[in-house]
Structure formats: C-alpha cells, structure tokens
C-alpha positions in Angstrom: 58.5 17.9 78.3 56.8 16.8 75.1 56.7 13.3 73.6 59.6 11.8 71.6 59.7 13.2 68.1 57.7 16.3 69.1 58.6 19.7 67.7 58.0 23.1 69.2 55.5 25.3 67.4 54.6 28.9 67.9 51.2 30.4 67.3 51.2 34.1 66.6 48.3 36.5 66.5 48.4 40.2 65.6 45.9 42.5 67.3 45.8 45.8 65.5 45.0 49.2 67.0 43.5 52.2 65.3 46.8 54.2 65.4 48.7 51.7 63.4 50.4 50.0 66.3 49.7 46.4 67.3 49.9 43.8 70.0 51.6 40.5 69.0 50.5 37.4 70.9 52.8 34.3 70.9 52.2 30.9 72.5 54.3 27.8 72.1 53.3 24.1 72.3 54.8 20.7 71.5 53.4 19.1 68.4 53.8 15.4 67.5 53.3 14.8 63.7 52.6 11.0 64.1 49.9 11.7 66.7 47.4 12.7 64.0 47.4 9.1 62.8 46.9 7.6 66.3 43.3 7.2 67.4 43.7 8.2 71.0 46.9 10.3 70.8 47.0 14.1 71.1 49.2 16.0 68.7 49.4 19.0 71.1 51.2 19.0 74.4 52.7 21.5 76.9 50.5 24.4 75.7 51.7 27.8 77.0 49.6 30.9 77.4 49.9 33.8 75.0 52.7 36.2 75.9 51.6 39.7 74.9 54.1 42.1 73.3 53.5 45.5 71.8 54.8 46.9 68.5 54.7 50.7 67.9 53.7 52.0 64.5 56.6 51.9 62.1 58.8 50.0 64.6 60.3 46.5 64.4 60.8 46.2 68.1 58.5 44.0 70.2 58.1 45.4 73.8 57.1 43.0 76.5 53.9 44.2 78.2 54.2 41.9 81.2 50.8 40.4 80.4 49.7 36.9 79.4 46.4 35.6 78.1 45.1 32.1 78.5 45.3 30.1 75.3 42.3 29.7 73.1 41.9 27.7 69.9 42.5 29.9 66.9 40.5 28.0 64.3 37.4 30.0 65.4 37.4 33.7 64.6 35.3 34.5 67.7 38.1 33.2 70.0 40.6 35.5 68.2 38.4 38.4 68.6 38.0 37.6 72.4 41.7 37.6 72.8 42.3 40.9 71.0 39.4 42.7 72.7 41.2 42.3 76.0 43.9 44.6 74.7 43.5 48.2 73.6 44.6 51.9 73.6 42.9 54.5 75.6 43.8 58.2 76.0 46.6 57.4 73.6 48.1 54.9 76.0 48.4 51.2 75.0 47.3 48.9 77.8 46.4 45.3 78.5 44.1 45.9 81.4 46.8 44.7 83.7 49.7 46.8 82.4 50.1 50.2 80.8 52.6 52.2 78.8 52.5 55.7 80.2 52.8 58.8 78.0 56.4 59.4 77.0 57.6 56.0 78.2 58.7 53.0 76.2 58.3 50.2 78.8 55.0 48.9 80.1 54.3 49.4 83.8 52.3 47.0 86.0 50.4 48.6 88.8 49.1 46.9 91.9 46.4 44.3 90.9 42.9 45.5 90.6 39.7 44.4 88.9 36.8 42.4 90.3 39.0 39.4 91.2 41.3 41.6 93.4 38.7 43.6 95.3 38.5 43.2 99.1 35.8 40.6 99.9 33.6 43.1 101.6 33.9 45.5 98.7 33.3 42.7 96.2 30.1 41.7 98.0 28.9 45.3 97.9 29.7 45.6 94.2 28.1 42.3 93.4 24.9 43.4 95.2 24.8 46.6 93.2 25.3 44.8 89.9 22.6 42.4 90.7 20.2 45.1 91.7 20.7 47.0 88.5 20.7 44.0 86.2 24.3 44.4 85.1 27.1 41.9 84.5 30.9 42.3 84.0 32.0 41.5 80.4 34.3 38.6 81.0 37.9 39.7 81.5 37.8 42.9 79.5 38.9 46.2 81.0 40.6 49.5 80.1 43.2 51.4 82.0 44.9 54.8 81.5 46.2 57.9 83.2 43.5 60.6 83.0 43.9 64.0 84.6 46.6 62.8 86.8 44.8 59.8 88.1 45.1 56.1 87.1 41.7 54.9 86.0 40.5 51.4 85.3 37.1 50.7 83.8 35.4 47.3 83.4 32.6 47.3 80.8 29.2 46.1 82.0 26.3 44.8 80.0 22.6 44.4 80.8 21.8 40.8 81.6 18.5 41.0 79.8 19.8 42.5 76.6 19.0 40.2 73.6 22.5 40.6 72.0 24.2 39.6 75.3 24.2 35.8 75.1 27.0 34.6 77.3 28.9 33.0 74.3 28.8 36.2 72.3 29.9 38.9 74.6 31.7 40.7 71.8 28.4 41.8 70.3 27.1 43.0 73.6 26.5 46.7 73.9 28.2 48.4 76.8 25.6 49.7 79.3 27.9 51.1 82.0 31.3 50.5 83.6 32.7 49.6 87.0 35.3 52.3 87.6 38.2 52.3 90.0 40.7 55.2 90.4 44.0 55.7 92.0 45.8 58.9 93.0 49.2 57.2 93.6 49.8 55.3 90.3 48.1 52.1 91.5 49.5 51.7 95.0 46.1 52.2 96.5 42.6 52.3 94.9 39.5 54.2 95.8 36.2 52.2 96.2 34.8 50.8 92.9 31.6 52.4 91.6 29.2 51.8 88.8 29.2 54.7 86.3 26.9 55.3 83.3 29.2 57.9 81.6 32.4 55.9 80.8 35.7 57.6 80.0 37.0 54.8 77.7 33.8 53.1 76.3 30.8 54.3 74.4 27.5 53.1 75.9 25.1 51.5 73.5 28.0 50.3 71.3 29.0 46.6 71.1 32.3 45.7 72.7 33.7 44.5 69.4 33.1 48.0 67.8 34.5 50.1 70.6 37.1 52.6 69.2 39.9 51.6 71.6 39.6 47.8 71.3 42.2 45.9 69.4 41.1 43.7 66.5 42.6 40.6 64.8 44.7 41.5 61.7 43.6 40.3 58.3 46.8 38.3 58.2 46.0 36.4 61.4 42.4 35.7 60.3 43.7 34.4 56.9 46.3 32.2 58.6 44.0 30.4 61.0 40.7 30.3 59.0 41.2 26.8 57.7 43.6 25.4 60.2 42.9 21.8 61.5 42.4 21.1 65.2 45.8 19.4 65.6 47.6 22.7 64.9 49.5 21.4 61.8 49.2 24.9 60.3 49.5 28.0 59.9 51.4 28.0 56.6 52.7 31.5 57.2 53.7 33.4 60.3 52.3 36.8 61.1 54.7 39.7 61.8 57.3 39.1 64.3 60.5 41.0 65.3 61.6 41.7 61.8 58.3 42.9 60.5 58.2 46.5 59.3 54.4 46.8 58.7 
C-alpha cells in the first residue's frame, strides 16, 4: 500500500512490429506529489512489472500475452529498446519468448518453461562449457519462439564475447553470432537437448540485435512521451495507445 496522498500512475510503452501490430506494456506504481519536495522521500512506491499485451493491426483489443517484464526506468531510450527487443514476431507468430500466439489462434499460449534458466543442471553445465569454449555469450533475456515445420522452436541469440560492439551495457548493438536452439515435438511438453547453431531460423548473423527484422521497437509516441521525463515519474503528459486506440 502506498503512502497517504499517493495516486496510482500507469506507465505505458508501445513496442511496434513490422506488420503494423504492437505490444503494449503497462506498469503501475504509487506516486506521492509532495515527495518531490522532501529531501529523503521517494515519490515512487509499489512499482509493478510491465504487463505485456498484444494489439493486432487495425484492432482496438488488447490481448493478454501471459508475460511480464521487470520494470526499467523509461527516461533512458536504451532501457525502452531493451524492453521492446524481448518481444517480437517470427514466422508470422507474435511471441514474448515465454508465450506464443499460434497461427489461426487469438489467444497466447504458454508452453512448458525453457531457456537457459530452465535447463537441467547437467545440460546447463554442458551448454555453459560449449559457450565458453567457443567464446559465446547469451544476449541477456532475449529469445525467439515459433512453430516451424510442425515443431516448436526457441532460439536464444548469442554474441561473441570479444566483439568490440558487444559491451555488456549495450547488447542491443551487438551482432548475433549464433543461437542456442531448443526444439519440441509436442508443443513444449518436452524439449530436445539444446545446441549451438550458426544458421539461425529467426535471427540474421552479423546483424545487431536492435536491427533484427522480427524484433519489436519503441514507437515514436513512446519515445516522445518519455524523452524529457523527470526521475520522479511526474510525467508523461500524454498516454500512448490503450484499449480505445485505433492506430
């Protein structure tokens, strides 16, 4: 519960896709107007994660993806790009890395957990050893997932640890060198062993993560809203598209 006099604020970010659809991220927090004048007070309390919804092209409806992203400050463009880059569309299927809207379906489906953090410990040790031997590193929490030729495929982009553009704080500008690929023949109930592949299905090697075709990007509206916002969250002055938006 927030402090007395606090009001609930909602931060909204649009992450656009190449096909005209978009993800809409919304996170609430409690904001105390008087706190900005108090030396040791915090204006922001009870910060929630970003709930991720999807809006199809030409639709007003927001569809829950079942995914959430940890909150990041939005007064820095890089943070907004990091959030959007975790979402995308691959093989014509919108996905969050943890959930997927299958062809012909409206709802998002959440398969059994996968990714590096969900691998069996023995498998994880094997993969870690292979990555180290080849000088590769997983790109933060980015991944792509889609149905391909009857199989559910997830790819985690990898970058070369010695690449000049791959400073840890600027992963978005890092070129993809390979992927860690996992496949499932039963819609995610079980997964085959993960392997490093240099011919990705969903990413283009040699291209920076931020410029990959399937990756979502912050809308101009969102960038404008948060460009000059102060650290206490007293802005934005206008809200990006929500449920009644027709763009």
